[in-house]
C-alpha positions in Angstrom: 12.4 12.6 32.2 11.7 15.3 29.7 13.9 13.5 27.1 12.0 10.3 27.7 8.7 12.1 27.2 9.9 13.6 23.9 11.0 10.2 22.6 7.7 8.5 23.6 5.8 11.4 21.9 7.8 10.9 18.7 7.3 7.1 18.7 3.6 7.6 19.1 3.5 10.1 16.2 5.4 7.7 13.9 3.1 4.8 14.8 0.1 7.0 14.1 1.6 8.0 10.7 2.2 4.4 9.8 -1.3 3.4 10.9 -2.8 6.2 8.8 -0.9 5.0 5.8 -2.2 1.5 6.2 -5.7 2.8 6.7 -5.6 4.2 3.2 -6.2 0.7 1.9 -9.8 -0.3 2.0 -10.7 -3.9 3.0 -13.4 -6.0 1.5 -14.7 -9.5 2.2 -14.3 -12.4 -0.1 -18.1 -12.6 -0.6 -18.2 -8.9 -1.6 -15.4 -9.4 -4.1 -17.0 -12.5 -5.6 -20.4 -10.9 -6.0 -19.1 -7.7 -7.5 -16.1 -8.6 -9.4 -15.4 -12.4 -10.0 -18.7 -13.0 -11.8 -17.3 -15.5 -14.2 -16.7 -18.0 -11.4 -19.1 -19.9 -9.2 -18.6 -21.4 -5.7 -18.3 -25.2 -5.9 -17.4 -26.0 -2.3 -16.9 -24.2 1.0 -15.0 -26.1 3.7 -14.7 -25.0 7.3 -11.8 -26.4 9.3 -11.2 -26.8 13.0 -9.3 -23.9 14.5 -7.6 -20.8 13.0 -5.5 -21.1 9.9 -1.7 -21.1 10.2 -0.4 -22.3 6.8 -1.5 -23.8 3.6 0.2 -25.6 0.7 -1.4 -26.6 -2.6 -0.3 -29.4 -5.0 -0.2 -27.7 -8.4 -1.1 -30.7 -10.5 -4.0 -32.1 -8.4 -5.3 -29.2 -6.3 -4.9 -31.1 -3.1 -4.5 -28.8 -0.1 -2.3 -29.4 3.0 -3.8 -27.2 5.7 -2.2 -26.3 9.1 -4.7 -25.1 11.7 -4.4 -24.4 15.4 -6.8 -24.8 18.3 -6.2 -24.2 22.0 -5.2 -27.8 22.5 -3.4 -28.8 19.3 -2.1 -28.1 15.8 -3.8 -30.1 13.1 -2.2 -30.9 9.7 -4.4 -32.5 7.1 -4.6 -33.0 3.4 -7.9 -32.4 1.6 -9.0 -32.8 -2.0 -11.1 -30.3 -4.0 -14.3 -32.0 -2.9 -13.4 -31.3 0.8 -12.6 -34.9 1.6 -9.9 -35.4 4.2 -7.2 -37.8 2.8 -5.1 -37.8 6.0 -4.8 -35.9 9.2 -2.2 -35.7 12.0 -2.3 -33.7 15.3 0.7 -32.2 17.1 1.2 -30.1 20.2 1.3 -26.3 19.9 5.0 -25.9 20.6 6.0 -25.4 17.0 5.2 -23.2 14.0 4.7 -25.8 11.2 5.5 -25.0 7.6 4.0 -27.4 5.1 5.3 -28.2 1.6 3.8 -30.6 -1.0 5.0 -32.1 -4.3 3.2 -30.9 -7.4 1.4 -34.3 -7.8 0.5 -34.5 -4.1 2.3 -37.7 -3.5 4.7 -36.4 -0.8 4.4 -33.7 1.8 7.1 -32.3 4.1 6.5 -30.5 7.4 9.2 -28.2 9.0 8.7 -27.9 12.8 10.2 -24.5 13.5 11.9 -24.5 16.9 13.2 -20.9 16.6 16.5 -19.3 15.4 16.2 -21.2 12.1 16.4 -24.6 13.7 13.8 -27.4 13.5 12.8 -30.9 12.6 11.5 -32.2 9.3 8.8 -34.9 8.7 8.1 -36.6 5.4 4.5 -37.8 4.9 3.2 -40.1 2.1 0.1 -39.6 -0.1 -1.7 -42.1 2.2 -0.7 -40.1 5.3 2.0 -42.4 6.6 5.0 -40.7 8.3 7.9 -42.0 6.4 10.8 -40.1 8.1 11.5 -37.8 11.0 14.8 -35.8 10.8 17.0 -34.7 13.7 17.0 -31.0 14.5 19.0 -28.9 12.0 18.9 -25.6 10.1 17.7 -27.3 6.9 14.2 -27.3 5.5 13.3 -30.3 3.3 11.5 -29.6 0.0 9.8 -32.3 -2.1 10.7 -32.8 -5.8 7.9 -32.3 -8.2 7.1 -36.0 -8.4 7.6 -36.5 -4.7 10.3 -39.2 -5.1 13.0 -37.0 -3.5 13.4 -34.3 -0.9 16.2 -31.9 -0.8 17.5 -29.6 1.9 18.3 -25.9 1.9 19.6 -24.0 5.0 16.8 -22.1 6.6 16.8 -18.3 6.0 17.5 -17.7 9.7 20.3 -20.3 9.7 23.8 -18.6 9.9 26.0 -21.5 8.8 26.9 -22.1 5.2 25.7 -25.2 3.3 28.7 -26.8 1.7 27.1 -29.9 0.1 23.9 -31.0 -1.6 21.4 -32.4 0.9 19.2 -35.0 -0.8 17.1 -37.9 0.4 14.7 -40.3 -1.1 11.1 -40.0 0.1 11.8 -42.6 2.8 14.6 -40.5 4.3 17.5 -42.4 2.9 20.4 -40.1 2.2 21.6 -39.9 -1.4 25.2 -39.0 -2.3 24.8 -36.7 -5.3 27.9 -36.5 -7.6 28.7 -34.3 -10.5 29.9 -31.1 -8.9 33.4 -32.2 -7.9 35.1 -29.6 -10.1 33.5 -26.8 -8.0 35.1 -25.7 -4.8 31.8 -25.3 -3.0 31.7 -22.8 -0.1 27.9 -22.5 -0.1 25.1 -24.1 -2.2 21.3 -23.9 -2.6 19.1 -25.7 -5.0 15.6 -26.1 -6.4 14.0 -28.6 -8.8 12.8 -27.2 -12.1 11.1 -30.4 -13.1 11.6 -34.1 -12.4 14.9 -34.3 -14.4 16.4 -30.8 -14.0 17.4 -28.5 -11.1 19.1 -25.2 -10.4 22.0 -24.9 -8.1 23.4 -21.6 -6.8 27.1 -22.2 -6.0 29.4 -19.9 -4.1 33.0 -21.1 -4.6 35.8 -20.6 -2.2 37.7 -17.3 -2.4 35.4 -15.8 -4.9 33.1 -12.7 -4.9 30.5 -14.2 -7.3 27.8 -16.9 -7.4 27.3 -19.4 -10.2 23.8 -20.2 -11.3 24.0 -23.7 -12.7 21.2 -25.4 -14.7 21.7 -29.1 -14.2 20.3 -32.4 -15.4 19.4 -34.7 -12.5 19.6 -38.5 -12.8 19.0 -40.3 -9.5 22.3 -39.5 -7.8 24.2 -37.5 -10.5 24.1 -33.9 -11.7 25.3 -32.8 -15.2 25.7 -29.0 -15.5 24.2 -28.0 -18.9 24.9 -24.3 -18.6 25.9 -21.7 -16.0 25.8 -18.0 -15.5 28.0 -15.9 -13.1 26.3 -13.4 -10.9 28.8 -10.8 -9.8 29.3 -7.6 -7.7 28.3 -8.1 -4.1 26.0 -11.1 -4.6 27.8 -13.2 -2.0 26.5 -10.9 0.7 23.0 -11.2 -0.7 23.4 -15.0 -0.8 23.9 -15.3 2.9 20.9 -13.2 3.9 18.3 -14.4 1.4 17.3 -17.9 0.5 18.1 -17.9 -3.2 16.4 -21.2 -3.9 13.0 -20.1 -2.6 11.6 -16.5 -2.6 14.3 -15.1 -5.0 14.0 -17.8 -7.6 10.9 -18.2 -9.7 10.1 -20.9 -12.3 7.2 -20.5 -14.6 6.7 -22.7 -17.7 10.0 -22.3 -19.6 11.2 -19.2 -17.7 13.6 -18.9 -14.8 13.5 -15.6 -12.8 16.4 -14.7 -10.5 16.4 -11.7 -8.1 20.1 -11.2 -7.5 20.0 -8.0 -5.5 22.7 -5.6 -6.5 23.6 -7.9 -9.4 20.2 -7.3 -11.0 17.1 -9.2 -11.9 17.2 -11.8 -14.7 14.9 -14.0 -16.6 16.5 -17.0 -18.5 15.0 -19.6 -20.7 15.9 -23.3 -20.1 18.9 -23.1 -22.5 20.5 -20.2 -20.7 19.4 -17.2 -22.9 18.6 -14.0 -21.1 15.1 -13.0 -22.0 14.9 -10.0 -19.7 17.3 -8.0 -17.4 16.6 -5.2 -15.0 19.5 -3.6 -13.1 17.3 -1.7 -10.6 16.9 -3.1 -7.0 13.9 -5.4 -7.0 12.0 -6.1 -3.7 10.0 -9.1 -5.0 8.4 -10.5 -8.1 5.9 -13.0 -9.4 4.3 -14.6 -12.5 0.7 -14.7 -13.6 -1.4 -17.6 -14.8 -0.5 -16.4 -18.3 3.2 -16.3 -17.5 3.4 -12.5 -17.5 5.6 -10.8 -14.9 5.0 -8.4 -12.0 7.9 -6.6 -10.2 7.8 -4.7 -6.9 10.3 -2.0 -6.4 10.6 0.2 -3.3 7.3 2.0 -3.8 6.1 1.0 -7.3 4.5 -2.2 -8.6 5.0 -2.7 -12.4 3.0 -5.1 -14.5 4.5 -6.5 -17.7 3.0 -8.4 -20.7 4.3 -11.7 -21.9 7.1 -10.0 -23.9 8.3 -8.1 -20.8 7.0 -4.8 -22.0 5.7 -2.6 -19.1 1.9 -2.3 -19.1 1.1 -0.5 -15.9 2.7 1.1 -12.8 0.9 1.3 -9.4 1.9 3.4 -6.4 2.6 1.0 -3.5 3.8 3.3 -0.6 1.4 2.1 2.1 3.2 1.7 5.3 3.6 -1.9 6.6 1.7 -3.4 3.6 4.4 -2.0 1.3 7.0 -4.3 2.9 5.0 -7.4 2.0 6.3 -9.8 -0.6 4.7 -10.6 -3.9 4.4 -14.4 -4.6 2.2 -14.4 -7.8 -0.7 -12.6 -9.4 -3.8 -13.3 -11.5 -4.5 -11.2 -14.5 -8.2 -10.5 -15.5 -9.7 -8.3 -18.2 -10.2 -5.3 -15.9 -8.2 -6.0 -12.7 -5.4 -7.8 -11.1 -5.2 -10.0 -8.0 -1.8 -10.1 -6.2 -0.9 -12.9 -3.8 1.1 -11.3 -0.9 3.1 -12.9 1.9 3.6 -11.1 5.2 5.3 -11.8 8.5 3.5 -10.3 11.5 4.1 -11.4 15.1 6.2 -14.3 13.9 3.1 -15.9 12.2 3.2 -16.5 8.5 0.1 -15.0 6.9 -1.1 -14.1 3.4 -3.5 -11.7 1.9 -4.6 -10.7 -1.6 -4.5 -7.2 -3.2 -7.3 -6.4 -5.6 -6.0 -3.8 -8.1 -8.5 -2.0 -10.4 -7.4 1.1 -12.3 -5.2 2.8 -9.8 -7.0 1.6 -6.6 -5.7 -1.1 -4.3 -8.0 -3.0 -1.9 -7.1 -5.7 0.6 -8.9 -9.1 0.5 -7.9 -10.9 3.7 -7.7 -14.3 2.0 -5.0 -16.0 0.1 -6.1 -16.7 -3.5 -4.5 -19.6 -5.4 -5.1 -20.3 -9.1 -5.0 -23.7 -10.8 -5.7 -24.9 -14.3 -6.8 -28.6 -14.1 -8.3 -30.7 -16.9 -9.0 -27.6 -19.1 -10.8 -26.0 -16.2 -9.8 -22.8 -14.3 -10.1 -23.1 -10.5 -9.5 -20.6 -7.7 -8.9 -21.7 -4.1 -9.5 -18.9 -1.5 -7.9 -19.7 1.8 -9.1 -17.8 4.9 -7.0 -17.8 8.1 -9.0 -16.1 10.8 -11.3 -16.1 12.8 -11.7 -19.7 11.6 -9.9 -21.5 8.8 -12.1 -21.8 5.7 -11.4 -23.0 2.1 -13.6 -21.8 -0.8 -13.3 -23.6 -4.1 -14.4 -21.7 -7.2 -14.6 -22.9 -10.8 -14.8 -20.7 -13.9 -18.3 -20.9 -15.6 -18.2 -22.5 -19.0 -19.1 -20.0 -21.7 
């Protein structure tokens, strides 16, 4: 009994220490941030949605938003434009956690209905809101190509089985037999489109301890490998536990960033030249609207300029928040905004870190940046207590 009491006391003490660490970070409202800091932007539209926010996806070329919200009775998935007009809407029961994805042009959306343990069903939805395809249950998540004409599958992060072939469909769900990699003895593969005619494939071959990063030209049903780079030293173990084609691969303008764990962190150009390499263990990374880089180590965030020269280091040892994952950041004259992803209570959430000088403040909204028609737009997405979307546009000078 005495041992149990000691263990409980220790657990309470540790929990209090972590809570105290998290409490070091001040929180401010979106309104307070806009009024005091983002003075060069004005609010164009505020949209209140039904229910609490669960997930959002934004079409990079159009600004259309796929929003997933939840009420007591149902889960609602809808697409809205920047004026707040609903372009389509579907309702589902509350048995699933739904992950939305959308093509850059907004023409195709996919929904992954997570059934737990990495398994689930996929749905393809057209720009008009028509359900084009429903997949059987599998471990694969379907991602739209930039133009929305194709969707491709990668084994979900929680899936334990290896993916030994390219999973590709047209937007109507017709399976495409992709050729061009017959010379590779594929034991495991992940992929991601770079643009409409190029993609990156990570290939683990049979009986090897390395992974090949292959930059490929894509033509309907054929791949041509234009160049490849071998990632060595323990990378196969990292491959199985991280989805290399999503969070550990970043594409920004003509740069390809790869976080390869013990093998290092690399940035390539589209012809295969290494622009930057870091051999330290990187937790996560992101690019700014100006294509500059941010890297998160164990307890330090480092900001770089466009030539990959370190500009600033910020201490980031703040309990649970320090485990969050960087997605991207915005760089302003006097401060940074960092888009963070966190997994609490099996619900995907986001928040934004406001960094000014050496101070870090939490804004409990996801902030998304777009540059459309020579105009800079910020979309602020609020999850709770109700889902809200705030559209801001930079004031012309």
